[in-house]
C-alpha positions in Angstrom: -17.3 -33.7 -16.7 -16.0 -30.8 -16.4 -12.1 -30.2 -15.7 -13.1 -29.2 -11.9 -14.9 -32.8 -11.3 -12.0 -34.4 -13.7 -9.3 -33.1 -11.4 -10.4 -34.1 -8.0 -7.9 -36.6 -6.1 -6.7 -37.2 -2.7 -3.3 -35.9 -1.2 -2.0 -38.5 1.7 -0.4 -36.6 4.3 1.1 -39.2 7.1 -1.8 -40.4 8.4 -4.0 -37.4 6.9 -5.8 -37.5 4.0 -7.3 -34.2 2.1 -9.2 -33.4 -1.2 -7.3 -31.5 -3.6 -7.5 -30.2 -6.9 -4.9 -31.9 -9.0 -3.2 -30.0 -11.7 0.4 -31.4 -11.8 -0.9 -33.9 -15.0 -2.5 -31.2 -17.0 -1.0 -30.6 -20.4 1.0 -27.4 -20.6 1.3 -27.1 -17.1 4.8 -27.9 -16.6 6.7 -24.6 -18.5 3.9 -22.5 -16.8 5.5 -20.0 -14.3 4.7 -20.7 -10.8 2.8 -17.7 -10.2 0.0 -18.9 -13.3 -0.2 -22.6 -12.2 -1.5 -20.9 -8.8 -3.9 -19.2 -11.0 -4.6 -22.7 -12.8 -5.4 -24.4 -9.3 -7.9 -21.3 -9.0 -9.7 -21.4 -11.7 -10.1 -25.7 -11.7 -11.0 -25.2 -7.8 -13.7 -22.3 -9.0 -15.0 -23.6 -12.5 -18.6 -23.3 -12.4 -19.5 -23.4 -15.8 -20.5 -20.1 -16.3 -18.0 -17.5 -15.2 -15.1 -19.7 -15.1 -15.0 -22.7 -17.8 -12.8 -25.2 -19.2 -12.1 -22.9 -21.4 -10.8 -20.5 -19.5 -8.8 -23.0 -17.8 -7.5 -24.3 -21.1 -6.5 -20.6 -22.5 -3.9 -20.7 -19.5 -2.4 -23.7 -20.0 -2.0 -22.3 -23.8 -0.5 -19.6 -22.3 2.0 -17.9 -25.3 4.8 -16.3 -23.1 5.0 -13.5 -26.1 1.8 -12.5 -25.8 0.3 -9.3 -24.7 -2.4 -9.8 -21.9 -5.8 -10.4 -23.4 -7.2 -13.3 -21.9 -9.7 -12.2 -19.0 -9.8 -15.0 -15.8 -11.5 -14.7 -12.8 -9.3 -14.7 -9.7 -10.8 -15.6 -6.7 -8.5 -15.0 -3.7 -9.1 -17.8 -0.5 -8.5 -14.1 1.8 -9.0 -10.6 2.3 -7.1 -8.8 4.6 -7.1 -4.7 5.8 -5.4 -2.3 7.7 -7.6 0.2 10.0 -7.2 3.3 7.4 -8.3 1.2 4.3 -10.5 -1.1 6.1 -12.7 0.8 8.0 -14.4 2.1 5.0 -14.4 -1.2 3.7 -16.5 -2.0 7.3 -18.5 1.3 6.8 -19.6 0.2 3.1 -20.6 -3.4 4.2 -22.6 -1.7 7.2 -24.4 0.9 4.9 -25.1 -1.8 2.1 -27.1 -3.9 5.5 -29.2 -1.4 5.5 -29.8 -0.6 1.6 -30.6 -4.3 1.2 -33.2 -3.6 4.1 -34.6 -0.3 2.6 -35.5 -2.4 -0.7 -37.2 -5.2 1.6 -34.3 -7.3 1.5 -32.6 -9.7 4.4 -29.6 -7.8 5.9 -27.5 -10.5 7.1 -27.0 -11.8 3.0 -24.4 -8.8 3.5 -21.2 -10.8 5.4 -17.9 -11.9 4.4 -17.9 -14.9 2.0 -14.1 -15.5 2.9 -11.9 -15.4 5.5 -11.3 -11.2 6.2 -8.8 -10.3 8.7 -8.1 -6.5 9.4 -4.6 -5.5 11.1 -5.6 -2.4 13.1 -1.8 -0.9 12.5 -2.3 2.6 11.1 -3.6 4.6 13.6 -0.5 5.3 15.6 1.2 8.1 15.7 4.1 9.5 17.0 3.9 12.2 19.3 5.9 11.2 22.6 9.1 9.7 21.5 13.1 9.5 22.9 11.3 8.4 26.1 11.2 5.2 27.7 7.2 4.9 28.0 6.9 6.3 24.5 4.9 3.1 23.4 2.0 3.6 26.2 2.1 7.4 25.6 0.9 6.7 22.0 -1.1 3.6 22.6 -3.3 6.3 25.5 -3.4 8.3 23.1 -4.2 6.4 20.0 -7.8 4.7 21.9 -8.1 8.1 23.1 -8.0 9.6 19.3 -9.6 6.6 17.6 -12.3 5.2 20.0 -15.8 5.7 18.2 -13.5 3.9 15.2 -12.4 0.8 17.2 -15.9 0.6 19.0 -17.2 0.2 15.5 -15.1 -2.0 14.5 -15.7 -4.0 17.6 -19.6 -4.1 16.4 -18.4 -5.6 13.2 -16.0 -8.4 14.8 -19.2 -9.8 16.3 -22.1 -8.6 14.4 -20.0 -10.4 10.7 -19.2 -13.5 9.7 -15.8 -14.8 8.6 -14.1 -11.5 9.9 -11.5 -10.9 12.7 -9.8 -8.3 14.3 -6.1 -7.8 15.2 -6.5 -4.9 18.0 -4.0 -2.2 18.0 -0.7 -3.1 19.3 0.3 -6.2 17.7 2.0 -5.1 14.3 1.8 -3.9 11.1 -0.8 -6.2 8.8 2.3 -7.6 6.1 3.9 -8.6 9.1 1.1 -10.0 11.0 0.2 -11.8 7.8 3.3 -13.7 7.1 4.1 -14.5 10.5 0.5 -15.8 11.1 -2.0 -15.2 9.0 -0.8 -16.8 5.6 -1.3 -20.7 5.6 0.6 -21.2 2.1 -1.5 -24.1 1.5 -5.6 -23.9 3.3 -7.6 -26.3 4.8 -11.9 -26.4 4.6 -13.8 -29.0 6.4 -17.0 -29.8 4.5 -20.4 -31.2 5.5 -19.1 -34.7 4.4 -16.6 -35.1 7.0 -13.7 -34.5 4.2 -11.5 -31.7 4.5 -10.3 -30.1 1.2 -6.4 -28.8 1.0 -6.3 -25.4 -1.8 -3.9 -22.9 -2.3 -3.7 -19.5 0.1 -3.8 -16.7 -1.6 -4.9 -12.9 -1.0 -6.0 -9.6 -1.9 -4.9 -6.7 0.5 -6.4 -3.4 0.8 -2.9 -1.8 1.3 -0.6 -1.9 -2.2 2.3 -4.3 0.0 0.3 -7.0 0.8 2.8 -8.7 -1.9 5.0 -9.4 1.4 3.2 -12.4 1.8 4.7 -13.2 -2.2 7.8 -14.4 0.1 6.1 -17.3 1.4 5.0 -18.2 -2.6 1.4 -17.0 -1.6 -0.2 -15.0 -4.5 -1.7 -11.7 -3.3 -1.3 -7.7 -4.1 -3.1 -5.0 -3.3 -6.3 -4.1 -4.7 -8.6 -0.8 -3.7 -11.2 -1.3 -1.1 -13.9 -1.5 -3.2 -12.5 -4.2 -5.2 -11.4 -5.7 -2.1 -15.1 -5.1 -0.5 -16.6 -7.0 -3.9 -13.9 -10.1 -3.2 -15.3 -10.3 0.7 -18.6 -10.6 -0.5 -17.3 -13.6 -2.9 -17.4 -12.0 -6.0 -13.9 -12.8 -8.2 -11.5 -10.1 -9.7 -11.7 -9.6 -13.2 -8.0 -9.5 -14.7 -6.0 -9.8 -18.2 -3.4 -13.2 -17.6 -0.1 -10.7 -17.6 3.3 -11.0 -19.2 5.2 -12.9 -16.4 8.7 -11.4 -15.5 11.4 -14.1 -14.8 13.9 -12.5 -12.4 17.2 -14.9 -11.9 18.9 -13.9 -8.9 22.8 -15.1 -8.4 25.9 -15.0 -6.3 25.5 -13.8 -2.5 25.7 -10.2 -0.3 28.3 -8.9 -0.1 30.3 -7.6 2.9 28.3 -4.2 4.6 25.7 -4.7 2.2 21.9 -5.0 3.1 18.4 -6.5 2.6 17.3 -2.8 1.8 20.1 -2.3 -0.4 19.3 -5.2 -2.8 15.8 -4.3 -2.8 16.5 -0.7 -3.8 18.7 -2.2 -6.7 15.4 -4.5 -7.9 13.1 -1.1 -7.4 15.5 0.2 -9.6 16.3 -2.6 -12.5 12.5 -3.3 -12.7 11.2 0.2 -12.8 14.2 1.2 -15.9 12.6 -1.9 -17.7 9.3 -1.3 -16.8 6.9 -4.1 -15.2 3.7 -2.2 -14.9 0.8 -4.5 -14.7 3.0 -7.8 -14.8 3.9 -10.7 -12.9 7.8 -10.4 -11.5 8.7 -13.7 -10.5 11.9 -14.9 -9.3 13.6 -18.1 -9.5 16.8 -20.3 -10.4 19.8 -21.3 -8.3 20.4 -18.3 -6.4 16.9 -18.2 -4.7 17.8 -20.9 -2.4 20.6 -18.7 -0.6 18.2 -16.2 -0.7 16.4 -15.9 3.1 12.1 -15.9 3.5 12.7 -12.3 5.3 14.3 -11.0 2.2 11.9 -12.6 -0.2 9.4 -10.8 2.1 11.4 -7.3 1.6 11.4 -8.0 -2.0 8.1 -8.7 -2.5 7.1 -5.7 -0.4 8.5 -3.6 -3.6 6.5 -4.9 -5.4 4.2 -1.6 -5.9 7.3 0.4 -6.0 8.6 -1.9 -9.1 4.9 -1.0 -10.6 4.4 -4.6 -10.7 1.5 -6.9 -9.6 3.1 -9.5 -7.4 6.8 -9.9 -7.1 6.6 -13.8 -6.1 8.9 -16.5 -5.0 8.3 -20.3 -5.1 7.9 -22.7 -2.4 10.7 -24.4 -1.4 12.9 -25.5 1.7 13.2 -22.1 2.7 9.7 -21.7 2.9 8.7 -25.0 5.1 11.9 -22.9 7.7 10.2 -19.7 7.8 6.6 -21.8 8.5 8.7 -23.9 11.4 10.4 -20.6 12.8 7.2 -18.9 13.2 5.2 -21.1 15.1 3.3 -23.3 12.4 2.6 -26.4 13.0 4.3 -29.6 11.6 1.3 -30.8 10.5 0.6 -27.8 8.6 4.2 -27.9 7.7 4.0 -31.3 6.4 1.5 -30.5 4.0 2.6 -27.6 2.5 5.6 -29.8 1.2 3.4 -33.0 0.3 1.0 -30.0 -1.7 3.6 -28.4 -3.9 5.3 -31.5 -4.6 2.4 -33.1 -5.8 0.9 -30.4 -7.9 4.5 -29.0 -9.5 5.0 -25.8 -7.3 7.8 -27.3 -5.3 11.3 -25.3 -6.5 14.9 -27.1 -6.7 16.4 -26.7 -9.4 18.8 -30.2 -8.3 15.7 -32.0 -9.0 16.5 -34.1 -12.1 12.5 -33.9 -12.6 12.7 -29.9 -12.3 11.8 -27.7 -15.5 12.7 -24.3 -15.9 9.7 -22.3 -16.3 8.9 -20.1 -19.7 8.8 -16.3 -19.4 7.7 -13.1 -21.1 11.1 -11.2 -20.4 13.8 -12.2 -18.1 16.4 -10.0 -15.7 19.2 -11.0 -13.7 20.7 -9.8 -11.1 24.2 -10.6 -9.1 24.0 -9.9 -5.3 27.8 -9.8 -5.1 27.4 -6.4 -7.3 25.0 -4.7 -5.2 26.1 -1.6 -3.1 25.0 0.3 -0.3 22.4 2.9 -1.5 19.3 4.9 -0.4 16.7 6.3 -2.4 14.6 9.8 -3.2 14.4 13.0 -2.7 10.6 11.8 -3.7 10.2 8.3 -5.2 11.2 5.0 -3.8 12.6 4.3 -7.7 15.1 6.7 -7.7 18.0 4.8 -6.1 21.4 6.8 -5.1 25.1 4.8 -4.1 25.8 5.8 -0.9 28.9 7.0 -2.3 27.2 9.7 -4.1 24.7 10.4 -1.7 26.3 13.7 -0.4 27.0 15.2 -4.3 23.6 14.1 -5.1 21.4 15.9 -2.5 24.1 19.5 -3.1 23.2 19.1 -6.7 19.2 18.4 -5.9 18.6 21.0 -3.0 18.4 24.2 -4.8 15.5 22.9 -6.9 13.8 22.5 -3.1 15.1 26.6 -2.2 13.5 29.9 -2.9 13.3 33.1 -2.7 12.3 33.4 1.4 15.0 30.4 2.3 17.7 31.6 5.1 20.4 29.7 3.7 22.2 30.6 7.0 22.2 28.5 10.4 18.9 28.8 12.3 19.5 29.3 16.0 16.7 27.1 18.0 16.3 26.5 21.6 14.3 23.5 23.0 13.3 22.5 26.7 13.4 18.7 25.5 16.9 18.6 23.5 18.3 21.8 24.2 19.8 24.6 22.1 21.5 24.1 18.6 21.4 25.5 14.9 19.8 24.1 12.4 19.7 24.3 8.3 19.3 23.7 5.1 19.7 19.5 4.5 19.3 18.7 8.7 17.8 15.4 9.0 14.8 16.3 11.0 13.2 12.5 11.4 15.1 9.5 11.4 12.9 6.9 11.8 13.3 2.7 11.9 9.3 1.8 10.7 7.4 0.2 7.8 6.4 -3.7 6.4 9.5 -3.4 4.3 12.2 -3.9 7.0 10.9 -4.7 10.6 9.8 -7.8 8.8 13.5 -8.5 8.3 15.5 -9.8 11.4 19.2 -9.3 9.7 18.5 -5.3 8.7 16.8 -4.9 12.5 19.8 -6.9 14.2 22.2 -4.6 12.4 20.7 -2.0 13.4 20.8 -2.6 17.3 24.4 -3.5 16.4 25.3 -0.1 15.0 23.8 1.6 18.0 25.9 -0.8 20.5 29.0 0.1 18.5 28.0 4.0 18.3 27.5 4.2 22.1 30.8 2.5 22.8 31.7 5.0 20.9 30.0 7.8 22.3 28.5 9.1 19.3 25.3 10.1 19.9 22.7 11.7 16.9 21.9 15.0 16.6 19.5 17.3 19.1 17.2 18.2 15.9 16.7 14.3 15.0 13.4 12.9 15.6 14.3 9.3 16.4 12.1 6.6 16.2 11.6 3.1 16.6 8.1 1.2 15.3 8.8 -2.0 14.9 6.3 -4.8 12.7 5.3 -7.0 15.1 6.2 -7.7 18.7 8.2 -10.6 17.9 10.9 -7.7 16.6 11.1 -6.0 20.2 11.5 -9.3 21.8 14.6 -10.2 20.2 16.3 -6.3 20.4 15.3 -7.1 23.9 16.6 -11.0 24.4 20.1 -9.5 22.3 20.4 -7.0 24.6 20.4 -4.2 21.9 17.0 -2.5 22.8 19.2 -0.8 25.5 21.6 0.6 23.5 19.1 1.8 21.0 17.1 3.5 23.9 20.7 5.2 24.7 20.7 7.1 21.2 16.7 7.7 21.7 15.5 4.8 19.7 12.8 4.3 22.1 9.5 1.8 20.7 7.6 4.1 20.0 4.4 1.5 18.7 4.2 -1.1 16.5 2.2 -0.3 13.5 2.6 2.1 9.9 3.7 4.7 11.2 6.6 7.4 9.8 6.0 5.3 6.4 2.4 6.5 5.7 3.0 10.5 7.3 2.2 9.0 10.9 5.5 10.1 12.0 3.6 13.2 14.6 4.8 16.3 15.0 8.3 17.9 15.5 9.5 20.0 17.9 7.7 23.0 18.3 10.1 25.3 18.0 12.0 23.7 15.3 8.6 23.5 13.2 8.5 27.2 13.6 12.0 27.5 12.7 11.3 25.3 9.7 8.8 27.3 8.6 9.5 30.6 9.5 13.1 30.2 7.7 11.3 27.9 4.6 14.4 25.2 5.3 14.6 22.3 3.7 15.4 19.4 6.0 14.8 16.2 5.3 13.5 12.3 6.7 15.3 9.5 6.1 13.1 6.5 7.2 13.3 2.4 6.8 10.2 2.7 4.6 9.0 2.3 1.1 7.3 5.2 0.2 8.9 9.1 0.3 6.2 10.8 -2.0 6.5 14.1 -1.3 4.3 15.9 1.1 3.9 12.2 3.0 6.2 11.6 5.9 6.0 15.0 7.6 4.5 19.0 6.6 7.6 20.2 7.2 9.8 18.5 5.5 10.6 18.5 2.0 12.9 15.8 0.9 12.4 12.2 2.1 15.0 9.3 2.0 14.9 5.7 2.2 17.8 3.7 3.6 18.0 0.7 5.8 17.4 0.8 9.0 21.6 0.6 10.4 21.8 4.0 7.6 18.8 5.7 9.4 20.8 5.7 12.9 24.1 6.5 10.8 22.4 9.2 9.3 20.8 10.7 13.2 24.3 10.4 14.0 25.6 12.4 10.9 22.6 15.2 11.8 22.6 16.3 8.0 22.1 14.5 4.1 25.1 16.6 3.1 27.7 14.2 4.5 29.8 11.8 2.6 29.8 8.9 5.2 33.7 7.4 3.7 35.9 11.2 3.6 34.2 12.4 7.3 33.7 11.2 10.5 30.9 10.6 13.0 32.3 11.9 15.7 35.5 10.9 18.0 35.7 8.6 20.7 36.7 9.3 24.4 40.0 9.8 23.3 38.9 12.6 21.1 40.0 9.9 17.6 37.8 10.4 14.7 34.9 7.8 14.3 33.7 7.0 10.9 30.8 4.7 9.6 33.3 1.7 8.9 34.1 1.9 12.6 30.9 0.8 13.6 29.5 -0.9 10.9 28.8 -4.5 12.5 30.2 -7.6 9.8 27.2 -9.9 8.3 28.9 -12.7 9.9 28.5 -10.6 13.1 24.6 -10.0 12.4 23.7 -13.8 11.7 25.4 -15.0 14.5 22.7 -12.5 16.9 20.2 -13.3 14.5 20.6 -17.2 14.8 21.2 -16.8 18.5 18.0 -14.5 19.4 15.1 -15.2 17.1 13.2 -18.4 18.2 9.9 -20.0 17.4 9.1 -19.5 21.0 9.1 -15.9 20.6 6.0 -16.1 17.4 4.3 -19.0 19.4 3.9 -16.4 22.7 3.1 -13.2 20.7 0.7 -14.9 18.4 -1.2 -17.0 20.9 -3.9 -14.6 21.9 -3.5 -12.0 18.7 -7.3 -11.7 18.8 -7.7 -10.7 22.2 -6.2 -7.1 22.8 -5.3 -5.1 25.4 -7.5 -3.9 28.7 -8.2 -1.0 26.3 -9.2 -2.9 23.9 -11.4 -5.2 26.1 -12.8 -2.2 28.2 -14.4 -0.6 24.9 -18.3 0.1 25.0 -19.3 -2.3 22.4 -23.6 -1.9 20.5 -24.9 -4.9 19.3 -27.2 -6.3 16.5 -27.0 -7.3 12.8 -27.7 -3.2 11.5 -25.0 -0.5 13.1 -26.6 2.1 15.0 -25.2 5.1 13.0 -24.7 8.0 15.9 -26.1 11.7 13.6 -23.1 13.3 15.7 -20.2 11.2 14.8 -17.4 12.4 12.8 -15.6 9.5 12.7 -18.3 7.1 11.4 -21.0 7.9 9.2 -23.6 6.6 7.0 -22.5 6.0 3.2 -24.5 7.9 0.7 -23.4 5.7 -2.0 -26.4 4.1 -2.0 -29.1 7.0 -1.4 -31.7 6.4 -4.3 -30.5 3.4 -5.3 -33.0 0.8 -7.5 -33.0 -2.6 -8.0 -31.9 -2.3 -11.2 -29.6 0.2 -13.0 -30.2 3.4 -15.0 -28.7 3.0 -18.8 -25.4 4.3 -19.2 -25.6 8.0 -20.6 -22.7 10.2 -22.4 -21.0 12.9 -20.4 -22.2 16.2 -22.0 -20.6 19.8 -21.2 -18.5 18.9 -18.3 -16.1 21.3 -16.9 -12.3 20.6 -15.7 -11.9 20.0 -12.1 -8.4 19.5 -12.1 -5.6 20.0 -15.1 -2.2 18.0 -13.6 1.2 16.9 -15.1 2.4 14.0 -14.7 3.2 11.1 -12.0 0.2 12.6 -9.7 0.1 9.9 -7.1 -2.8 8.5 -5.1 -1.2 10.2 -2.2 -1.8 13.5 -3.9 -5.4 12.7 -4.2 -6.1 10.6 -1.4 -6.3 12.6 1.8 -4.0 11.6 3.8 -2.3 13.1 7.4 -2.6 16.0 9.1 -5.0 18.9 7.8 -5.5 22.7 8.7 -8.3 24.8 10.0 -8.5 26.7 7.3 -8.8 23.8 4.8 -12.3 22.1 4.2 -12.2 19.3 6.0 -11.0 21.2 9.2 -13.8 23.7 8.7 -16.2 21.2 8.7 -14.6 19.4 12.3 -15.3 22.9 13.8 -18.3 23.4 12.6 -19.1 20.1 14.1 -17.5 21.1 17.5 -14.4 19.4 17.6 -10.9 21.2 18.4 -7.9 21.8 16.1 -6.1 20.0 18.8 -8.5 16.8 18.2 -8.4 16.4 14.1 -6.5 14.0 14.4 -5.2 12.5 10.8 -7.2 12.5 7.4 -6.6 8.4 7.7 -8.7 7.7 11.2 -11.4 9.7 9.5 -11.7 7.3 6.8 -15.2 6.3 8.0 -17.1 9.8 7.3 -16.9 10.7 3.7 -17.6 14.1 4.8 -14.1 15.0 5.7 -12.9 12.7 3.3 -14.2 14.3 0.0 -13.6 18.0 1.3 -9.8 17.0 1.4 -9.4 15.0 -2.0 -7.4 16.5 -3.9 -6.1 18.3 -1.0 -2.5 17.3 -0.9 0.1 20.5 0.0 2.3 19.1 -3.1 -0.4 19.5 -5.9 -0.4 21.9 -8.4 -3.7 22.5 -10.0 -2.0 23.9 -13.5 -5.6 25.0 -14.5 -5.4 28.2 -12.5 -2.5 29.0 -14.4 -4.3 28.6 -17.5 -6.3 31.6 -16.5 -3.9 33.8 -15.0 -4.0 33.1 -11.5 -1.8 32.4 -9.2 -0.8 28.2 -8.9 -1.6 27.4 -4.9 0.3 24.6 -3.9 -3.1 22.2 -2.2 -6.6 21.4 -3.2 -7.4 24.7 -5.2 -8.7 25.0 -8.3 -10.8 27.7 -10.9 -15.0 27.7 -10.6 -15.9 28.8 -14.2 -19.6 29.1 -12.8 -18.7 31.5 -10.2 -15.7 32.7 -11.9 -13.5 32.8 -8.8 -10.5 30.4 -7.8 -11.7 28.8 -4.7 -10.9 25.0 -3.0 -11.8 22.3 -4.8 -14.3 20.9 -2.9 -16.0 23.9 -3.1 -16.4 24.4 -6.7 -17.7 20.7 -6.6 -20.6 21.7 -4.7 -21.4 24.8 -7.1 -21.2 22.3 -10.3 -23.1 19.9 -8.7 -25.8 21.9 -7.7 -26.1 23.2 -10.8 -25.8 19.8 -12.8 -22.6 20.1 -14.1 -20.5 16.9 -15.1 -16.8 17.1 -14.2 -13.4 16.0 -15.5 -9.8 15.6 -14.4 -6.9 15.7 -17.2 -3.7 14.3 -16.2 -0.2 13.1 -17.5 1.6 10.1 -17.9 1.5 7.4 -14.3 -1.6 8.8 -13.4 -2.7 7.4 -9.5 1.0 5.7 -8.6 1.1 4.8 -5.1 -0.6 2.8 -2.4 -4.0 1.3 -3.2 -6.4 4.4 -1.6 -9.8 3.7 -2.2 -10.6 7.1 -1.6 -8.6 8.4 -4.1 -11.4 6.9 -6.1 -14.5 7.5 -3.9 -13.4 11.3 -3.2 -12.7 11.7 -6.9 -16.3 10.3 -7.5 -18.3 12.0 -4.5 -16.3 15.7 -6.0 -18.8 14.9 -9.4 -15.8 13.8 -11.5 -17.7 11.4 -14.6 -14.2 10.9 -16.2 -10.2 11.2 -15.2 -8.1 11.4 -19.0 -4.7 10.7 -18.8 -1.4 9.4 -21.2 -1.0 6.5 -18.8 -2.8 4.9 -15.4 -1.4 2.8 -12.5 -3.0 -0.6 -12.3 -5.0 -0.1 -8.8 -6.3 3.2 -9.2 -8.0 2.8 -13.0 -9.5 -0.3 -11.4 -11.1 1.6 -8.8 -12.2 4.6 -10.9 -14.0 2.0 -12.5 -15.1 0.8 -9.1 -17.1 4.2 -8.0 -18.6 4.5 -11.6 -16.0 7.1 -12.7 -14.3 6.3 -16.5 -10.9 6.2 -17.2 -9.9 7.5 -20.7 -6.3 8.0 -22.0 -5.5 10.2 -25.1 -4.5 8.8 -28.5 -0.8 6.6 -28.5 1.5 9.4 -28.4 -0.6 12.8 -27.4 -1.2 15.0 -24.5 -3.0 17.2 -23.2 -0.7 20.1 -24.2 0.2 18.3 -27.9 -3.7 18.7 -28.3 -3.4 22.4 -27.2 -5.6 22.0 -23.9 -5.2 23.9 -20.6 -8.2 22.8 -19.1 -10.5 26.2 -19.7 -12.4 24.1 -22.3 -16.3 22.2 -21.9 -16.0 18.4 -22.6 -18.5 15.9 -23.8 -17.6 12.1 -24.2 -19.9 10.2 -26.6 -19.9 6.7 -27.1 -19.6 5.6 -23.8 -23.8 4.4 -24.4 -22.7 1.5 -26.5 -22.8 0.0 -22.8 -26.2 -0.8 -22.5 -26.1 -3.0 -25.5 -23.5 -5.3 -24.0 -20.5 -3.7 -26.0 -17.2 -1.8 -24.2 -16.0 0.2 -26.7 -12.4 0.5 -27.5 -12.3 4.6 -27.9 -14.8 7.1 -27.1 -15.4 10.7 -28.8 -14.1 13.5 -27.0 -14.9 16.9 -27.9 -13.6 20.1 -26.4 -14.7 23.5 -26.9 -12.3 26.2 -26.4 -13.4 29.5 -25.0 -13.8 31.3 -29.0 -16.1 28.5 -29.8 -13.1 26.2 -31.6 -12.8 22.6 -31.1 -11.0 20.0 -30.5 -11.7 16.5 -31.0 -9.6 13.1 -30.2 -10.4 9.6 -30.0 -9.6 8.5 -26.2 -8.6 4.7 -25.1 -11.5 3.2 -23.2 -9.6 1.8 -20.3 -12.9 -0.5 -19.2 -10.2 -3.8 -19.5 -12.4 -6.3 -18.7 -15.9 -7.5 -19.2 -16.6 -7.5 -15.8 -15.4 -3.8 -15.4 -18.0 -3.3 -18.2 -20.8 -4.5 -15.3 -19.3 -2.4 -12.8 -19.5 0.7 -14.4 -23.1 -0.2 -15.8 -24.2 -0.7 -12.7 -22.7 2.7 -11.2 -19.6 1.1 -9.2 -19.0 -2.3 -8.0 -20.8 -2.4 -4.9 -24.0 -1.6 -6.7 -23.3 -4.6 -9.2 -22.8 -6.9 -6.0 -25.7 -5.7 -4.3 -27.9 -5.9 -6.9 -26.5 -9.6 -7.9 -26.8 -10.6 -3.9 -30.4 -10.0 -3.5 -31.4 -11.2 -6.7 -29.7 -14.7 -5.5 
């Protein structure tokens, strides 16, 4: 009898009984971290004797906290969640896979999500209108006008695929909808015999901040869209059992400190410690006083730590939140009973409590946290608020060029009047993003600071673009209920939409007069946002420096109007009597915030707002939706096009071949993010993507964003590596000017050109390509197009000093080989400059079922001399080797489904 059969038991909850897999009595379970217990249950429940065996479970139960990851397991998530930027390509690929199955003689309907898959349309709202009462309606109308084709396609998918639901636009941000409604903590599944199985909720998502759900005790993290598609189709995710960092919280937040300050402090600590590829788990007596919203805020920032997850265990705080957000009482009872029965309940005062063992330990006394911001280009670069002015002044010279006008520049506008702007001025101050808008304490604090500012006669500076984009309609409900939305409106913080806006670059255009003044004078203006990402070029093409801050501090900076400001010594303005007003004069106390939260955030709000969550408004219901099992592709569409990944695909994969005589497409430095690689934000008519759309009759005003056109590979491949902050040093290696953006040198045509045009030349001539990079390659969001675009450009291998987790996995998922320089070596130390031709051998051993630890790289210089080294092959698991052998994960899945 297998362990799966042996551990099947019955759990009684009130008058209900459930089947469940009992892990509480397994030897070794007591000292495992909570997150690894979740993996044990996952393995036991999904054991099949082949991919998952008793041996896998026992190896996990014998986990050595001190060991480096080496043991492979298969994680089978219970759910998949998607946002529309990354989710649309998933549905495009599924629809294309149906076509491919039919062309290979199979039944197209074998292609269906095998697990519950939910898409929340939250990434397409752009802040075009702001500072006016009907901004939400204006922006929603524009959103539907821009994205009608995509939304029709998604509605077709909702009808065509089983186990696929769509949350329409205007509802909220994916992660807030996940914690407030979709997540169950413990799931139920009815069997054919009438019995019901209870099992742990877990999920992967096509957004790196899926880790928000870790605050509920649900194990989940962001994956590439490619990996998510495989999970949707029933494929487990191969992973190495990680090291687990135990993070003990103690004490309480002091006066004047917010959850945002806590999370920026934790991000700073964990980045310094080093947690890439590890689990982070919060434990100890102190977490009982950490509200669920704060837990979600902390979990949300896991990608900024670099960890796979940042999870809290299940306890009374979890149950209270489930009740608040409208979950049925029987569901709350099931969560409690299940957690206690399977030793997943966290209560350090329980005599039976056993403290888990961890690989590494950290501790934070919350009483030591101080107000902070982070920036100007990385979320881990924390700055104590008291040092913000001096740090800005020290940083600014790095952004000034010979073209920069150091004097104030006069601007005249119809919307905001006349004023002068200069370096350091805040051009955008936006309350936005899943990190903070899921947290009532910081949102109410923002409302209270607005109320106090209005009472003192303060207003934001006229050059500041102000916006409020909450994560769910519940936020709007409690701000209105508390009477705080009126005060926010008076400061220009009218609602602009419900979705992920400024944080992903959907900040919308600045006033034309401001934009023109910035660019004509090369001004370094700033953005302050309550988000989690502030990478270069991400927020707005007009803004060079981006800072993360709590929602109340966002408003404070809007009032100040500049980053060159000391809140302790400089007044924000004067009250009607002429008395100076400082930040401390309008900052609410912790007690005031708590009173408003307790008096205005109610269970009824969640029940009402989520009662018809999948129905949508009249715009959504009025879409013209095609029918049928196969999608009727429109050859004229510039939004949704049939993918080319399966063109010419055969029933069995071709042998893996070594890479010969490759050229370098991009020669890059450290910390190249997926924002640098993946197309995102707006683009110009002179770009390859812009030229393509113009050729297809699209006017520049209707380009929309790259994210909105992710369903069209022709647009996306043209924008890959096109970020305006990317610097391809290959141009310097051949004596050319390094133009920022998607430019390279074509060694066949012997001229500088765009990366896209060069790639077409190389592909036409059968020349494979490589990308060379430095440390932390692929940091950032789980952008599938960073890998898809790389593959479609003809890149066969990426050679860097180190990878971030998701992008490395995605490269393999697209058939691109991830290689690392030998330990301690780099392109510079090896004397490489990108002008060489590269041959990579030893990869063909994969055809014999063997994954080589290294591949031999031979770089031939212009003078015929050679540099040779052994690159580490970062195909880390047998499952990844299968994907690479098949040319990608989707090809592997499709072939497997057809063979069943």
